C-alpha positions in Angstrom: -36.1 -28.8 0.7 -32.8 -29.0 2.5 -29.5 -30.8 1.8 -30.4 -33.4 4.5 -33.4 -34.5 2.5 -31.2 -35.2 -0.5 -28.8 -37.2 1.7 -31.7 -39.2 3.2 -33.0 -40.0 -0.3 -29.6 -41.1 -1.6 -28.9 -43.2 1.4 -32.3 -44.9 1.1 -31.6 -45.7 -2.5 -28.2 -47.1 -1.6 -29.5 -49.4 1.1 -32.9 -50.2 -0.4 -34.3 -50.5 3.1 -35.6 -48.0 5.6 -34.1 -49.7 8.6 -30.7 -50.1 7.1 -30.7 -46.5 5.7 -31.8 -45.1 9.1 -28.9 -47.0 10.8 -26.4 -45.6 8.2 -27.7 -42.1 8.9 -27.7 -42.5 12.6 -31.4 -41.8 13.0 -34.5 -43.8 13.9 -36.6 -45.4 11.1 -39.9 -43.4 11.7 -38.2 -40.0 11.3 -36.6 -41.2 8.1 -39.9 -42.5 6.7 -41.6 -39.2 7.6 -38.8 -37.1 5.9 -39.0 -39.2 2.7 -42.8 -38.8 2.7 -42.5 -35.0 3.2 -40.0 -34.9 0.4 -42.3 -36.8 -2.0 -45.1 -34.3 -1.2 -42.9 -31.4 -1.9 -41.6 -32.8 -5.1 -45.2 -33.9 -6.1 -44.3 -37.4 -7.1 -43.6 -40.8 -5.6 -39.9 -41.2 -5.5 -39.7 -44.8 -4.0 -41.7 -48.0 -4.4 -42.1 -49.8 -1.1 -42.1 -53.6 -1.8 -41.6 -56.7 0.3 -38.2 -57.1 -1.5 -37.1 -53.6 -0.6 -37.4 -49.9 -1.3 -36.5 -48.9 -4.9 -36.5 -45.6 -6.8 -39.4 -45.0 -9.2 -38.7 -43.4 -12.6 -39.3 -40.0 -10.9 -37.1 -41.1 -8.1 -34.2 -42.0 -10.4 -34.4 -38.7 -12.1 -34.5 -36.9 -8.8 -31.6 -38.8 -7.3 -29.4 -38.1 -10.3 -29.9 -34.4 -9.8 -29.7 -34.7 -6.0 -26.3 -36.4 -6.2 -24.9 -33.6 -8.4 -26.4 -31.0 -6.1 -24.8 -32.5 -3.0 -21.5 -32.7 -4.9 -21.8 -29.0 -5.6 -22.7 -28.2 -2.0 -19.6 -30.1 -0.8 -17.4 -28.3 -3.4 -18.9 -25.0 -2.4 -17.9 -25.6 1.2 -14.4 -26.6 0.2 -14.0 -23.6 -2.0 -15.3 -21.3 0.7 -12.9 -22.7 3.2 -10.0 -22.3 0.8 -10.9 -18.7 0.0 -11.2 -18.0 3.8 -7.7 -19.3 4.2 -6.4 -17.1 1.4 -5.7 -20.2 -0.8 -7.7 -18.8 -3.7 -8.9 -15.4 -5.0 -7.1 -12.5 -6.5 -4.4 -10.1 -5.4 -3.5 -7.0 -7.4 0.0 -5.6 -6.7 1.5 -2.4 -8.1 5.2 -1.9 -7.7 8.2 0.2 -8.8 10.8 -1.6 -10.9 13.5 -1.4 -8.2 11.4 -3.6 -5.9 12.1 -6.5 -8.3 15.7 -6.4 -7.1 14.7 -6.9 -3.5 12.5 -8.0 -1.7 10.0 -9.0 -4.3 11.7 -11.9 -6.0 11.9 -14.1 -2.8 8.4 -13.0 -1.6 6.7 -13.5 -5.0 8.4 -16.9 -5.5 7.4 -18.2 -2.1 3.8 -16.8 -2.4 3.5 -18.6 -5.8 4.7 -21.9 -4.4 2.5 -21.7 -1.3 -0.6 -20.1 -2.9 -0.6 -21.4 -6.5 -4.4 -20.9 -6.9 -4.3 -17.2 -6.0 -4.4 -15.1 -9.2 -1.6 -12.6 -8.8 -2.0 -9.5 -11.0 1.3 -7.5 -11.2 1.5 -4.0 -12.4 4.7 -2.0 -12.7 4.0 1.6 -12.1 5.4 4.8 -10.5 4.8 5.5 -6.9 2.2 8.3 -7.4 0.2 6.2 -9.8 0.2 3.1 -7.6 -0.9 5.3 -4.6 -3.8 6.7 -6.6 -4.8 3.2 -7.8 -4.7 1.8 -4.3 -6.9 4.6 -2.9 -9.3 4.1 -5.8 -9.6 0.4 -5.0 -7.9 -0.7 -8.3 -5.0 -2.3 -6.3 -4.8 -4.4 -3.2 -1.1 -3.6 -2.4 1.4 -1.0 -3.6 5.1 -0.8 -3.2 6.6 2.6 -3.9 9.2 5.1 -2.7 8.2 7.0 0.4 5.0 7.1 2.3 1.9 7.7 0.2 0.7 11.3 0.0 -2.4 13.0 -1.3 -6.1 12.5 -1.0 -7.0 9.2 0.7 -3.5 8.4 1.9 -4.7 8.6 5.5 -6.8 5.5 4.8 -3.7 3.4 4.1 -1.5 1.3 6.2 2.1 1.8 5.2 5.3 0.1 6.5 8.9 0.4 5.2 10.3 -2.7 3.6 13.7 -1.4 2.4 16.1 1.4 3.0 18.2 3.1 0.3 20.8 5.7 -0.3 22.0 7.4 -3.5 24.6 5.7 -5.7 26.1 6.5 -9.1 26.7 4.2 -12.0 29.0 4.9 -15.0 30.4 3.1 -17.9 33.6 1.1 -17.2 35.4 3.5 -19.7 34.1 6.6 -17.8 36.7 8.8 -16.0 35.0 8.0 -12.7 35.3 4.2 -13.2 37.5 2.8 -10.5 36.6 5.4 -8.0 35.0 4.3 -4.7 32.9 7.5 -4.6 32.0 10.7 -6.4 31.2 14.0 -4.8 28.7 16.7 -5.6 31.1 18.8 -7.6 32.0 15.9 -9.8 28.3 15.1 -10.4 27.7 18.8 -11.4 30.3 18.5 -14.2 28.7 15.4 -15.8 25.5 14.7 -17.7 23.1 12.8 -15.4 20.6 10.1 -15.9 17.7 10.3 -13.3 14.1 9.1 -12.7 11.4 11.4 -13.9 10.2 13.9 -11.3 6.5 13.4 -12.1 6.8 9.7 -11.4 9.1 9.7 -8.4 8.9 13.2 -6.9 10.5 12.2 -3.6 13.7 11.1 -5.3 13.9 14.2 -7.4 13.4 16.3 -4.3 16.4 14.6 -2.7 18.5 15.3 -5.8 17.5 18.9 -5.8 18.6 19.2 -2.2 21.9 17.6 -3.1 22.7 19.4 -6.4 20.8 22.6 -5.9 17.2 23.5 -6.7 18.0 25.2 -9.9 20.9 23.0 -10.9 21.3 23.1 -14.7 22.9 19.7 -14.7 19.7 18.3 -13.1 17.3 20.2 -15.3 19.1 18.9 -18.4 19.4 15.3 -17.2 18.3 12.4 -19.3 15.2 10.9 -17.9 14.9 7.1 -17.5 11.7 5.4 -16.1 13.3 2.5 -14.3 16.7 1.5 -12.8 17.5 -1.0 -15.5 17.2 1.8 -18.1 19.4 4.0 -15.9 22.1 1.3 -15.7 21.8 0.6 -19.4 22.1 4.2 -20.5 25.1 4.6 -18.2 26.7 1.5 -19.7 26.3 3.2 -23.1 28.3 6.2 -21.9 25.3 8.6 -21.9 26.2 10.0 -18.5 26.3 9.3 -14.8 23.2 7.3 -13.6 21.8 8.2 -10.2 19.6 5.8 -8.3 18.9 3.8 -5.2 21.6 1.6 -3.7 19.3 -1.4 -4.5 20.8 -1.0 -8.0 24.0 -2.7 -6.7 22.2 -6.0 -7.0 21.8 -5.5 -10.7 25.4 -4.8 -11.7 26.2 -5.6 -15.3 29.3 -6.0 -17.3 30.7 -2.7 -18.6 29.5 -0.6 -15.6 31.0 0.7 -12.4 29.1 1.8 -9.3 30.3 4.5 -6.9 29.0 5.8 -3.6 27.8 9.4 -3.6 29.3 11.8 -1.0 27.9 13.2 1.1 25.9 10.1 2.0 22.3 10.9 0.7 19.5 8.8 2.1 16.6 8.1 -0.3 12.9 7.6 0.6 12.2 4.2 2.0 10.7 1.5 -0.1 7.2 1.3 1.4 4.5 -1.4 1.3 0.9 0.1 1.5 -2.6 -1.3 1.5 -6.1 -0.2 2.6 -6.6 -0.3 6.3 -10.1 -1.6 5.9 -9.1 -4.5 3.6 -10.1 -7.8 5.0 -9.1 -10.0 2.1 -7.7 -13.4 3.1 -5.4 -13.3 0.0 -3.9 -10.1 1.3 -3.5 -11.6 4.8 -1.7 -14.6 3.1 0.7 -12.2 1.3 1.4 -10.3 4.5 2.2 -13.6 6.2 4.8 -14.3 3.5 6.2 -10.9 4.1 6.4 -11.6 7.8 8.2 -14.9 7.2 10.7 -13.5 4.7 11.3 -10.1 6.2 11.2 -10.3 10.1 11.7 -6.6 10.6 8.8 -5.8 8.3 6.7 -8.4 10.0 7.4 -6.7 13.4 6.2 -3.4 11.9 3.1 -5.0 10.5 2.3 -6.7 13.9 2.8 -3.3 15.6 0.3 -1.7 13.2 -2.2 -4.6 12.8 -1.6 -7.1 15.6 -0.1 -10.6 15.0 -3.1 -11.8 13.0 -3.4 -8.9 10.7 -6.6 -7.3 9.5 -9.7 -9.0 10.9 
């Protein structure tokens, strides 16, 4: 039994006449009569009474047509759902990200993606770079945004493109002696208690700090550890010490704090977007399209790696 058999039976019931039903279906009457007869043999019951007044469903036919109508509705819905999924309009997308990505570029990207793809279930997980990389390699995430290119086992399977550049800045309380200065140097930092990201979560950042302050710097080894930039800023505002973090923090300035450049200028690892090279998810492609539209430079890098249409 095929979907066309259901359509033929429903059309015949609607028109109550083989000739009119055949015309509505765009076929000749004999083939229609044969298809209905074949259908009745397959079902094992007479579905229509043929009378001089017309063709009308039997009790068995009425029961069959009720189910047939729902079945065709489901087939139509299945086709629509399949087409929407293929266009990335439905499905699920799992994104792991570090907190500083919420300053930029994620707010604009997530907002636009939510407006344009409201039926995609977006699962967001804040996590450190090393954790998101491991989750991405394990197939527990579809996308990851972290600091620096992914490293470790399985990282070679990932496509990674930079989506933001950073350098080191300092933040202090507005009552701190460094408040009002445009910059602080290394010697000044060595004389102050510091607030930094944990080395086990963001090793690339801590590696940069060690190069700046010295591998065995007692100031760095005794620093207060804060797991995200908002905590770094908050602790600095409380006078705990000098917070060190990415220049992206400048977009999160709050009352009672002062930001300074760090000299010498110290680049930090890029903010990097990564995903599995073999991923063919339409929802992922849809997200990458939003990235292309919002961040042209990132889009150019994606096109260079994947081609204009993305993973196929």
